[in-house]
ROSE-4610 file (N, C-alpha, C; in Angstrom, 1 decimal, always signed):
// ROSE-4610
residu = [X/X/X/X/X/X/X/X/X/X/X/X/X/X/X/X/X/X/X/X/X/X/X/X/X/X/X/X/X/X/X/X/X/X/X/X/X/X/X/X/X/X/X/X/X/X/X/X/X/X/X/X/X/X/X/X/X/X/X/X/X/X/X/X/X/X/X/X/X/X/X/X/X/X/X/X/X/X/X/X/X/X/X/X/X/X/X/X/X/X/X/X/X/X/X/X/X/X/X/X/X/X/X/X/X/X/X/X/X/X/X/X/X/X/X/X/X/X/X/X/X/X/X/X/X/X/X/X/X/X/X/X/X/X/X/X/X/X/X/X/X/X/X/X/X/X/X/X/X/X/X/X/X/X/X/X/X/X/X/X/X/X/X/X/X/X/X/X/X/X/X/X/X/X/X/X/X/X/X/X/X/X/X/X/X/X/X/X/X/X/X/X/X/X/X/X/X/X/X/X/X/X/X/X/X/X/X/X/X/X/X/X/X/X/X/X/X/X/X/X/X/X/X/X/X/X/X/X/X/X/X/X/X/X/X/X/X/X/X/X/X/X/X/X/X/X/X/X/X/X/X/X/X/X/X/X/X/X/X/X/X/X/X/X/X/X/X/X/X/X/X/X/X/X/X/X/X/X/X/X/X/X/X/X/X/X/X/X/X/X/X/X/X/X/X/X/X/X/X/X/X/X/X/X/X/X/X/X/X/X/X/X/X/X/X/X/X/X/X/X/X/X/X/X/X/X/X/X/X/X/X/X/X/X/X/X/X/X/X/X/X/X/X/X/X/X/X/X/X/X/X/X/X/X/X/X/X/X/X/X/X/X/X/X/X/X/X/X/X/X/X/X/X/X/X/X/X/X/X/X/X/X/X/X/X/X/X/X/X/X/X/X/X/X/X/X/X/X/X/X/X/X/X/X/X/X/X/X/X/X/X/X/X/X/X/X/X/X/X/X/X/X/X/X/X/X/X/X/X/X/X/X/X/X/X/X/X/X]
num = [1/1/1/2/2/2/3/3/3/4/4/4/5/5/5/6/6/6/7/7/7/8/8/8/9/9/9/10/10/10/11/11/11/12/12/12/13/13/13/14/14/14/15/15/15/16/16/16/17/17/17/18/18/18/19/19/19/20/20/20/21/21/21/22/22/22/23/23/23/24/24/24/25/25/25/26/26/26/27/27/27/28/28/28/29/29/29/30/30/30/31/31/31/32/32/32/33/33/33/34/34/34/35/35/35/36/36/36/37/37/37/38/38/38/39/39/39/40/40/40/41/41/41/42/42/42/43/43/43/44/44/44/45/45/45/46/46/46/47/47/47/48/48/48/49/49/49/50/50/50/51/51/51/52/52/52/53/53/53/54/54/54/55/55/55/56/56/56/57/57/57/58/58/58/59/59/59/60/60/60/61/61/61/62/62/62/63/63/63/64/64/64/65/65/65/66/66/66/67/67/67/68/68/68/69/69/69/70/70/70/71/71/71/72/72/72/73/73/73/74/74/74/75/75/75/76/76/76/77/77/77/78/78/78/79/79/79/80/80/80/81/81/81/82/82/82/83/83/83/84/84/84/85/85/85/86/86/86/87/87/87/88/88/88/89/89/89/90/90/90/91/91/91/92/92/92/93/93/93/94/94/94/95/95/95/96/96/96/97/97/97/98/98/98/99/99/99/100/100/100/101/101/101/102/102/102/103/103/103/104/104/104/105/105/105/106/106/106/107/107/107/108/108/108/109/109/109/110/110/110/111/111/111/112/112/112/113/113/113/114/114/114/115/115/115/116/116/116/117/117/117/118/118/118/119/119/119/120/120/120/121/121/121/122/122/122/123/123/123/124/124/124/125/125/125/126/126/126/127/127/127/128/128/128/129/129/129/130/130/130/131/131/131/132/132/132/133/133/133/134/134/134/135/135/135/136/136/136/137/137/137/138/138/138/139/139/139/140/140/140/141/141/141/142/142/142/143/143/143/144/144/144/145/145/145/146/146/146]
x = [+182.6/+182.2/+180.9/+180.1/+178.6/+178.0/+178.8/+178.3/+178.7/+179.4/+179.8/+179.1/+178.2/+177.7/+178.4/+177.9/+178.7/+177.7/+178.0/+177.3/+177.1/+176.1/+175.7/+176.1/+176.6/+177.0/+176.8/+176.6/+176.4/+177.6/+178.5/+179.6/+179.1/+179.3/+179.0/+180.0/+180.2/+181.0/+180.3/+180.9/+180.3/+181.6/+181.6/+182.8/+182.1/+182.2/+181.5/+180.1/+179.3/+178.0/+177.5/+178.7/+178.4/+178.3/+177.4/+177.1/+176.8/+177.4/+177.1/+177.3/+176.5/+176.5/+176.6/+177.2/+177.2/+177.2/+176.4/+176.4/+177.7/+178.3/+179.5/+179.3/+180.0/+180.2/+181.4/+182.2/+183.2/+183.4/+183.4/+183.8/+184.5/+185.8/+186.5/+187.3/+187.1/+188.1/+189.5/+190.4/+191.7/+192.7/+192.2/+193.0/+192.3/+192.4/+191.8/+192.5/+193.8/+194.8/+195.9/+195.7/+194.7/+193.4/+192.3/+191.1/+191.1/+191.1/+191.3/+190.3/+189.7/+188.8/+189.3/+188.9/+189.1/+187.9/+187.8/+186.7/+187.1/+186.3/+186.7/+185.5/+186.0/+185.1/+185.4/+184.5/+184.7/+185.3/+186.3/+186.8/+185.9/+185.0/+183.9/+182.8/+182.9/+181.7/+181.9/+180.8/+180.8/+181.4/+181.3/+181.9/+183.4/+184.0/+185.5/+186.3/+186.1/+186.9/+186.6/+185.3/+185.0/+185.5/+185.6/+186.1/+187.6/+188.4/+189.8/+189.9/+189.1/+189.2/+188.7/+187.7/+187.1/+188.0/+188.6/+189.5/+188.7/+187.6/+186.8/+185.6/+185.1/+183.9/+183.2/+181.9/+181.0/+180.6/+180.3/+179.8/+178.5/+177.5/+176.3/+176.2/+176.3/+176.0/+174.6/+174.1/+172.7/+172.2/+170.8/+170.1/+169.1/+168.7/+167.5/+166.3/+165.7/+164.5/+165.2/+166.4/+167.0/+167.3/+166.6/+166.8/+166.7/+165.7/+165.3/+166.4/+167.0/+168.1/+169.3/+169.5/+170.7/+170.6/+169.4/+169.0/+169.1/+168.8/+168.8/+170.2/+171.1/+172.5/+173.2/+172.8/+173.6/+173.2/+172.1/+171.6/+172.2/+172.9/+173.5/+172.4/+171.8/+170.6/+171.3/+170.9/+171.4/+171.5/+172.4/+172.9/+171.5/+170.8/+169.7/+168.7/+168.4/+167.5/+168.0/+169.2/+170.0/+169.3/+169.2/+169.0/+167.3/+166.5/+165.1/+164.5/+163.8/+163.1/+164.1/+165.2/+166.4/+166.6/+166.2/+166.4/+167.7/+168.3/+169.8/+169.7/+170.7/+170.9/+171.3/+170.8/+171.2/+172.4/+173.6/+174.8/+175.8/+176.9/+177.7/+178.6/+179.1/+179.9/+179.3/+179.7/+179.2/+177.9/+176.9/+175.6/+175.7/+174.9/+174.8/+173.3/+173.0/+171.7/+170.9/+169.7/+168.9/+168.6/+168.6/+168.1/+169.1/+170.4/+171.4/+171.8/+172.4/+173.0/+174.1/+174.8/+175.9/+176.5/+177.4/+177.9/+179.4/+180.2/+181.7/+182.0/+182.9/+183.5/+184.9/+185.5/+186.8/+187.6/+188.9/+189.7/+190.5/+190.7/+191.6/+193.0/+193.6/+195.0/+195.8/+195.3/+195.9/+194.9/+195.2/+194.5/+195.5/+195.0/+195.7/+194.7/+195.4/+194.8/+194.4/+193.2/+192.6/+191.7/+192.4/+191.5/+190.8/+189.4/+188.7/+188.2/+188.7/+188.3/+189.6/+189.4/+190.5/+190.1/+191.1/+190.9/+191.5/+190.5/+190.8/+191.0/+191.9/+192.2/+191.9/+191.0/+190.4/+190.8/+191.2/+191.2/+190.1/+189.4/+188.1/+188.4/+187.7/+187.8/+186.7/+185.6/+184.5/+183.7/+183.0/+182.2/+181.0/+179.7/+178.6/+177.6/+177.0/+176.0/+174.6/+173.8/+172.6/+171.6/+170.2/+169.1/+168.8/+169.3/+169.0/+170.3/+169.8/+171.1/+170.9/+170.1/+169.9/+170.5/+171.7/+172.4/+171.5/+171.9/+171.4/+172.6/+172.4/+173.6/+173.1/+174.1/+174.0/+174.2/+173.3/+173.8/+172.9/+173.4/+172.8/+171.8/+172.5/+171.9/+170.8/+170.6/+169.5/+169.9/+169.2/+169.4/+168.6/+169.2/+168.6/+168.7/+167.6/+167.9/+168.3/+169.1/+169.6/+169.0]
y = [+85.9/+84.6/+84.3/+85.4/+85.0/+84.1/+83.9/+83.0/+81.6/+81.3/+80.1/+79.6/+78.6/+78.2/+77.6/+77.7/+77.3/+76.9/+75.8/+75.2/+76.3/+75.9/+76.8/+76.1/+76.8/+76.3/+77.2/+76.9/+78.0/+77.4/+78.3/+77.9/+78.6/+77.6/+78.1/+77.9/+78.8/+78.7/+78.8/+78.2/+78.3/+78.5/+79.7/+79.9/+80.4/+79.4/+79.7/+80.2/+79.4/+79.9/+80.9/+81.6/+82.6/+81.8/+81.8/+81.1/+82.1/+81.9/+82.7/+81.8/+82.2/+81.4/+82.4/+82.1/+82.9/+82.0/+82.3/+81.8/+82.1/+81.1/+81.2/+81.4/+82.5/+82.5/+81.6/+81.1/+80.4/+79.1/+77.9/+76.6/+75.8/+75.5/+74.7/+73.6/+72.6/+71.3/+71.6/+71.5/+71.9/+70.6/+69.4/+68.3/+67.2/+65.9/+65.0/+64.2/+64.2/+63.6/+64.4/+65.3/+65.4/+66.2/+65.9/+66.6/+68.1/+68.8/+70.3/+71.1/+72.0/+72.9/+74.4/+75.3/+76.6/+77.5/+78.5/+79.6/+80.9/+81.9/+83.3/+84.1/+84.8/+85.4/+86.9/+87.9/+89.3/+89.7/+90.6/+90.9/+91.8/+92.5/+93.2/+92.2/+91.0/+90.2/+89.8/+89.8/+89.4/+88.1/+87.2/+85.8/+85.8/+86.7/+86.8/+86.6/+87.4/+87.4/+86.1/+85.8/+84.8/+83.5/+83.4/+82.3/+82.0/+83.2/+83.1/+82.9/+83.4/+82.9/+81.6/+81.0/+79.6/+78.5/+78.7/+77.7/+76.5/+76.2/+75.0/+75.6/+74.8/+75.3/+74.1/+74.3/+73.4/+74.0/+73.1/+73.6/+72.7/+73.2/+72.7/+73.0/+71.8/+71.8/+71.8/+73.0/+73.2/+72.4/+71.8/+71.1/+71.9/+71.4/+72.0/+72.2/+73.3/+73.6/+74.5/+74.6/+75.3/+76.9/+77.5/+78.8/+79.7/+79.7/+80.4/+80.4/+79.4/+79.1/+80.0/+79.8/+80.5/+82.0/+82.3/+83.8/+84.3/+83.6/+84.0/+84.3/+83.3/+83.5/+84.4/+84.9/+85.7/+87.2/+87.5/+88.9/+89.5/+88.9/+89.6/+89.8/+88.8/+88.8/+89.3/+90.1/+90.3/+89.1/+89.0/+87.7/+87.5/+88.2/+88.0/+87.1/+87.4/+86.8/+85.7/+85.4/+84.5/+83.2/+82.7/+81.2/+80.9/+82.0/+81.8/+81.2/+80.0/+79.4/+78.6/+78.5/+77.6/+76.2/+75.2/+73.9/+73.4/+73.0/+72.5/+71.0/+70.3/+68.8/+69.1/+68.3/+68.3/+67.6/+68.3/+67.7/+68.8/+68.4/+69.3/+70.1/+71.3/+72.1/+72.9/+73.5/+74.5/+73.9/+74.7/+74.3/+73.5/+72.6/+71.9/+72.0/+72.5/+72.8/+71.6/+71.5/+70.3/+70.2/+69.0/+68.7/+69.1/+69.5/+69.7/+68.5/+68.7/+67.5/+66.8/+67.4/+66.9/+68.0/+67.4/+68.2/+67.9/+69.0/+68.9/+69.5/+68.9/+69.6/+69.6/+70.8/+70.9/+72.0/+72.3/+73.1/+74.1/+75.1/+76.0/+75.6/+75.6/+75.5/+76.7/+77.5/+78.8/+79.8/+81.0/+82.1/+83.1/+83.6/+84.4/+85.6/+86.8/+88.1/+87.9/+88.3/+88.3/+89.7/+90.7/+92.0/+92.1/+92.3/+92.6/+91.4/+90.3/+89.1/+88.4/+87.3/+86.3/+85.1/+84.3/+83.0/+82.2/+81.4/+80.4/+79.1/+78.4/+76.7/+76.0/+75.1/+74.2/+72.7/+72.0/+70.5/+69.9/+68.9/+68.4/+67.2/+67.3/+66.1/+65.0/+65.5/+64.5/+65.1/+64.1/+64.3/+63.5/+64.0/+63.0/+63.4/+62.5/+62.8/+63.1/+64.0/+64.3/+63.5/+64.1/+63.1/+63.4/+64.4/+64.9/+64.6/+64.3/+64.1/+65.1/+66.3/+67.2/+68.5/+69.1/+70.3/+71.6/+72.5/+74.0/+74.6/+75.3/+76.1/+77.6/+78.4/+79.8/+80.1/+80.7/+81.1/+82.2/+83.2/+84.3/+85.1/+85.3/+86.0/+85.5/+84.1/+83.4/+82.0/+81.4/+80.0/+79.0/+77.9/+76.8/+75.5/+74.8/+73.3/+72.6/+71.6/+70.8/+69.3]
z = [+135.0/+135.6/+136.0/+135.8/+136.1/+134.9/+133.9/+132.8/+133.1/+134.1/+134.7/+135.8/+135.7/+136.9/+138.1/+139.2/+140.4/+141.5/+142.2/+143.1/+144.3/+145.1/+146.2/+147.6/+148.4/+149.8/+150.7/+151.8/+153.1/+154.1/+154.5/+155.4/+156.7/+157.8/+159.1/+160.0/+161.2/+162.3/+163.6/+164.6/+166.1/+166.9/+167.4/+168.4/+169.6/+170.7/+172.0/+172.0/+171.0/+171.0/+170.0/+169.5/+168.6/+167.1/+166.5/+165.3/+164.2/+163.1/+161.8/+160.7/+159.6/+158.4/+157.2/+156.1/+154.9/+153.7/+152.8/+151.5/+150.7/+150.2/+149.4/+148.0/+147.5/+146.0/+145.5/+146.3/+145.8/+146.8/+146.4/+147.0/+146.1/+146.1/+145.3/+145.9/+145.2/+145.6/+145.2/+146.2/+146.0/+145.8/+146.5/+146.6/+147.2/+146.7/+147.3/+148.4/+148.3/+149.3/+149.7/+150.8/+151.7/+151.0/+151.7/+151.2/+151.6/+150.6/+150.9/+150.0/+150.5/+149.7/+150.0/+149.1/+149.2/+149.1/+149.7/+149.6/+150.0/+149.5/+149.6/+150.4/+151.4/+152.2/+152.2/+152.1/+151.9/+153.4/+153.4/+154.7/+155.6/+154.9/+155.7/+156.3/+155.8/+156.3/+157.8/+158.6/+159.9/+160.1/+159.1/+159.3/+159.2/+158.6/+158.3/+159.6/+160.5/+161.7/+162.6/+162.7/+163.4/+162.8/+161.5/+160.9/+161.2/+161.3/+161.7/+163.2/+163.9/+165.4/+165.7/+165.0/+165.2/+164.7/+163.5/+163.0/+162.4/+163.0/+162.6/+161.8/+160.9/+160.1/+159.6/+159.2/+158.4/+157.2/+156.2/+154.9/+154.6/+154.3/+153.7/+152.2/+151.4/+150.1/+149.7/+149.3/+149.2/+148.1/+148.1/+147.3/+146.8/+145.4/+144.8/+145.8/+145.7/+146.7/+147.8/+147.9/+149.1/+148.8/+147.7/+147.3/+148.4/+149.2/+150.3/+151.3/+151.7/+152.5/+152.0/+150.7/+149.9/+150.1/+149.8/+149.8/+151.3/+152.3/+153.8/+154.2/+154.0/+154.3/+153.5/+152.4/+151.3/+151.6/+152.4/+152.5/+153.7/+154.6/+155.8/+156.8/+157.1/+158.2/+159.5/+160.4/+161.7/+162.5/+163.4/+164.2/+164.9/+165.4/+166.4/+165.5/+164.3/+163.4/+162.5/+162.5/+161.6/+161.4/+162.6/+162.7/+162.9/+163.0/+163.2/+161.8/+162.0/+160.9/+160.1/+160.5/+159.7/+160.7/+159.8/+160.3/+160.4/+161.4/+161.5/+162.1/+161.7/+162.3/+163.9/+164.5/+166.0/+166.2/+165.9/+165.9/+166.8/+167.4/+168.0/+166.9/+167.2/+166.3/+165.4/+164.4/+163.6/+163.0/+162.7/+162.5/+160.9/+160.7/+159.5/+159.1/+157.9/+157.4/+157.0/+157.4/+157.2/+155.6/+155.0/+153.7/+152.7/+153.0/+152.1/+151.2/+150.2/+149.3/+150.1/+150.8/+151.6/+152.7/+153.5/+154.5/+154.7/+155.0/+155.0/+156.5/+157.2/+158.5/+158.3/+158.6/+158.3/+159.4/+159.1/+159.9/+158.9/+159.2/+158.3/+158.5/+157.3/+157.2/+156.8/+156.0/+155.5/+155.0/+155.0/+154.4/+153.6/+152.5/+151.5/+151.2/+151.3/+150.9/+149.3/+149.1/+147.7/+147.3/+147.1/+147.0/+148.2/+147.9/+149.0/+149.9/+149.5/+150.1/+150.8/+151.5/+152.0/+151.4/+150.9/+150.4/+151.5/+151.9/+153.1/+152.4/+152.9/+152.5/+153.8/+153.7/+154.8/+154.4/+155.6/+155.3/+155.8/+155.0/+155.5/+156.3/+157.4/+158.6/+158.3/+157.7/+157.6/+156.2/+155.6/+154.5/+154.5/+154.4/+154.6/+153.5/+152.9/+151.8/+152.5/+151.8/+152.6/+151.7/+152.1/+151.5/+149.9/+149.4/+148.1/+147.2/+145.8/+144.9/+143.8/+144.0/+143.1/+143.7/+143.0/+143.5/+143.2/+144.1/+143.8/+143.2/+142.0/+141.3/+141.1/+141.0/+140.9/+139.3/+138.6/+137.2/+136.8/+136.1/+135.5/+136.5/+137.7/+138.7/+139.5/+139.3/+139.7/+140.3/+141.4/+141.7/+140.8/+140.6/+139.8/+140.4/+140.5/+140.9/+139.7/+139.8/+138.6/+138.9]
């Protein structure tokens, strides 16, 4: 599957002020009516249980040039340093990363065990375009702006 390029997104949650974010290896459109997406989160990830408890989430669809943000949320930064130097939009709810290609807000509908991961299904409540029209993709062990 590493030979198949994928868009890069960061999923975030906020539960009573506890905020976490994680770069996703999977984000797929499942349905347009109703608008559904699917994504997998490793069961050992700190975000996994917080996602289950929060129920609501945000997704920032990263743009070309946001490789540093993708790496930051992919490497498991301790919670105390997770948001240092990361620009977010001033909106309520789970954080939206500034400069992204677009943003999704949604809520969980279902979860399915999938090996070492859980595959979550979420319904999208809102979708907004960002300032960039150039996506960030992951291919061949590297990030690439398209």
